C-alpha positions in Angstrom: -50.8 -5.8 -17.7 -51.8 -6.6 -14.2 -50.6 -4.8 -11.2 -48.8 -7.9 -9.9 -46.9 -8.2 -13.2 -46.0 -4.5 -13.1 -44.6 -4.9 -9.5 -42.7 -7.9 -10.6 -41.1 -6.1 -13.5 -40.4 -3.1 -11.3 -38.6 -5.3 -8.8 -36.5 -6.8 -11.5 -35.6 -3.3 -12.9 -34.6 -2.1 -9.4 -32.4 -5.2 -9.0 -30.7 -4.6 -12.4 -30.1 -1.0 -11.5 -28.7 -1.9 -8.1 -26.3 -4.4 -9.7 -25.3 -1.8 -12.3 -24.7 0.7 -9.5 -22.6 -1.8 -7.6 -20.6 -2.6 -10.7 -19.9 1.1 -11.3 -18.9 1.6 -7.7 -16.5 -1.4 -7.7 -15.0 -0.5 -11.1 -12.3 2.0 -9.7 -11.2 -0.7 -7.3 -10.9 -3.2 -10.1 -8.9 -0.7 -12.1 -6.7 0.0 -9.1 -5.9 -3.7 -8.6 -5.4 -4.3 -12.3 -3.0 -1.3 -12.6 -1.0 -2.5 -9.6 -0.1 -5.6 -11.6 0.9 -3.7 -14.8 4.1 -2.2 -16.1 4.4 1.5 -16.1 3.8 1.8 -19.8 0.7 -0.4 -19.6 -1.0 1.8 -17.1 -1.1 4.8 -19.5 -1.8 2.7 -22.6 -4.7 3.8 -24.9 -7.1 2.3 -25.5 -7.4 1.2 -21.9 -6.3 -2.3 -21.2 -8.4 -3.7 -18.3 -6.2 -6.7 -17.6 -2.4 -6.8 -17.6 -0.6 -8.8 -20.3 1.6 -10.5 -17.7 0.8 -9.8 -14.1 3.8 -8.1 -12.4 3.6 -9.7 -9.0 7.0 -8.2 -8.2 5.4 -4.7 -8.1 4.2 -5.3 -4.5 7.5 -6.3 -2.9 9.2 -3.5 -4.9 6.8 -0.9 -3.5 6.9 -2.2 0.0 10.7 -2.0 0.0 10.7 1.7 -0.8 9.2 2.8 2.5 8.6 1.8 6.1 5.1 0.6 5.5 5.1 -1.4 8.6 5.6 1.8 10.6 2.9 3.5 8.5 0.3 0.8 9.1 1.1 0.7 12.8 0.8 4.5 13.1 -2.5 4.5 11.3 -3.9 1.7 13.4 -2.8 3.2 16.7 -4.3 6.6 15.8 -7.5 5.1 14.6 -8.0 3.0 17.8 -7.1 6.0 20.0 -9.5 8.3 18.2 -12.3 5.7 18.3 -11.8 5.2 22.0 -11.8 8.9 22.6 -15.0 9.4 20.7 -16.8 6.5 22.5 -15.9 8.0 25.9 -16.3 11.7 25.4 -19.2 11.6 23.0 -21.1 9.3 25.4 -20.3 11.6 28.4 -21.4 14.7 26.5 -24.5 13.0 25.1 -25.5 11.7 28.6 -25.2 15.2 30.0 -27.1 16.9 27.2 -29.9 14.2 27.3 -30.5 13.6 31.0 -29.3 16.6 32.9 -31.0 20.0 33.1 -28.8 23.1 33.3 -28.9 26.6 31.9 -28.5 27.0 28.1 -28.5 23.2 27.6 -30.4 23.5 24.3 -28.3 26.4 23.2 -25.1 24.4 23.9 -26.4 21.5 21.9 -27.3 23.7 18.9 -23.9 25.4 19.1 -22.2 21.9 19.0 -24.4 21.0 16.0 -23.5 24.2 14.2 -19.8 23.1 14.0 -20.9 20.4 11.6 -21.5 23.2 9.0 -17.9 24.4 9.2 -15.7 23.1 6.3 -12.3 21.6 7.0 -10.5 24.6 5.4 -11.9 27.0 8.1 -10.8 24.9 11.1 -7.5 23.6 9.7 -5.3 26.5 10.6 -6.9 27.2 14.1 -6.6 23.5 14.9 -2.9 23.5 14.0 -2.3 26.6 16.1 -3.9 24.9 19.1 -1.9 21.7 18.6 1.3 23.7 18.3 0.4 25.7 21.4 -0.1 22.4 23.3 3.3 21.2 22.1 1.8 18.2 20.2 3.4 18.8 16.9 5.2 15.8 15.3 3.8 13.2 17.8 0.7 11.0 18.2 -1.1 13.5 20.3 -1.2 16.0 17.5 -3.2 13.4 15.4 -5.4 12.1 18.2 -6.4 15.0 20.4 -8.1 17.1 17.6 -10.2 14.1 16.6 -11.0 12.7 20.1 -14.5 14.1 20.1 -16.9 14.8 17.3 -20.1 16.8 17.0 -21.9 14.1 15.1 -20.9 11.6 17.7 -22.3 13.8 20.5 -25.5 14.2 18.5 -25.8 10.4 17.9 -25.3 9.5 21.6 -27.5 12.3 22.9 -30.4 11.2 20.7 -30.0 7.6 21.7 -29.6 8.3 25.4 -32.6 10.7 25.3 -34.9 7.7 24.4 -33.7 5.7 27.4 -36.4 5.6 30.2 -35.7 8.1 33.0 -37.0 5.4 35.4 -33.8 3.4 35.0 -31.7 6.3 36.2 -34.1 7.2 39.0 -34.2 3.6 40.3 -30.4 3.6 40.3 -30.2 6.8 42.3 -32.8 5.5 44.8 -30.6 2.4 45.2 -27.6 4.7 46.1 -25.7 4.4 42.8 -23.5 7.4 42.1 -23.6 9.4 38.9 -20.4 7.7 37.8 -21.8 4.3 38.5 -25.1 5.2 36.6 -23.1 6.1 33.5 -20.9 3.0 33.5 -23.4 0.4 34.7 -26.7 1.7 33.3 -26.2 4.1 30.4 -23.3 2.5 28.5 -24.6 -1.1 28.6 -27.9 0.1 27.2 -26.2 2.1 24.4 -24.4 -0.8 22.8 -26.0 -0.4 19.3 -25.3 3.4 19.2 -21.7 2.8 20.5 -21.2 0.2 17.8 -22.4 2.6 15.1 -20.2 5.4 16.4 -17.2 3.1 16.7 -17.6 2.0 13.1 -18.0 5.5 11.7 -15.1 6.9 13.7 -12.8 4.0 12.9 -13.8 4.2 9.2 -13.0 8.0 9.1 -9.6 7.5 10.8 -8.4 4.6 8.8 -10.3 4.9 5.5 -7.1 4.5 3.5 -6.2 1.2 5.1 -9.4 -0.9 5.2 -12.3 -0.6 2.7 -15.4 0.6 4.4 -17.4 -2.2 2.8 -15.4 -4.9 4.6 -15.9 -3.2 8.0 -19.6 -2.8 7.3 -20.0 -6.5 6.5 -18.7 -7.5 10.0 -20.5 -4.8 12.0 -23.6 -4.1 9.9 -26.1 -5.3 12.5 -24.8 -3.0 15.2 -24.4 -0.1 12.7 -27.9 -0.3 11.3 -29.5 -0.9 14.8 -27.6 2.0 16.3 -28.6 4.4 13.5 -32.2 3.2 13.5 -32.7 3.5 17.2 -31.0 6.8 17.7 -34.3 8.7 17.4 -33.1 11.3 14.8 -35.8 13.7 15.9 -36.5 16.2 18.6 
């Protein structure tokens, strides 16, 4: 068999495996949707019945009437947007400082920030709660937003992207009399649009993962996401 034929069959095999993988990934979602339209007894019926005998469309209004889901969705959206805005601002500021300013222990500070990525949630959960309680933010929006307003990965992403921006842009702005505040808002941020888009997508996804499937978000913002990750220079 010729090399061209082998490559053709290999491509078909990869396509089939990809389709099979997509099917396995979407299977739980299909089961979830199908089960939402079943009666209680049908859900636990064996052997498994993949489609309901008679779709119970009344399950949705019955479920929505048992809780203040409008309030829940509003809270989730508000927290997700606030966390996303906080990450875009603070991670950009920290990334800019670590990438373009020289100060003592800069690299040590950066590595210390990265080291927090290795800490599991179980270790930081109790200290985070104690800090939130000490700030008087228990049982309000601040208690959900403040602990997530900045992220080590977001700082890493923005620092790596800003580091690749030419220093000549910043020097030219300084020679023209632009302040450091103006350089950040007028020079750095407009040139970081791809990285900001990727960070916004990742942050919003993590904050509202139970509300909107990640695949739907990715379909709308895939260009900014892929470009931001690809151009972030994930190397020293």
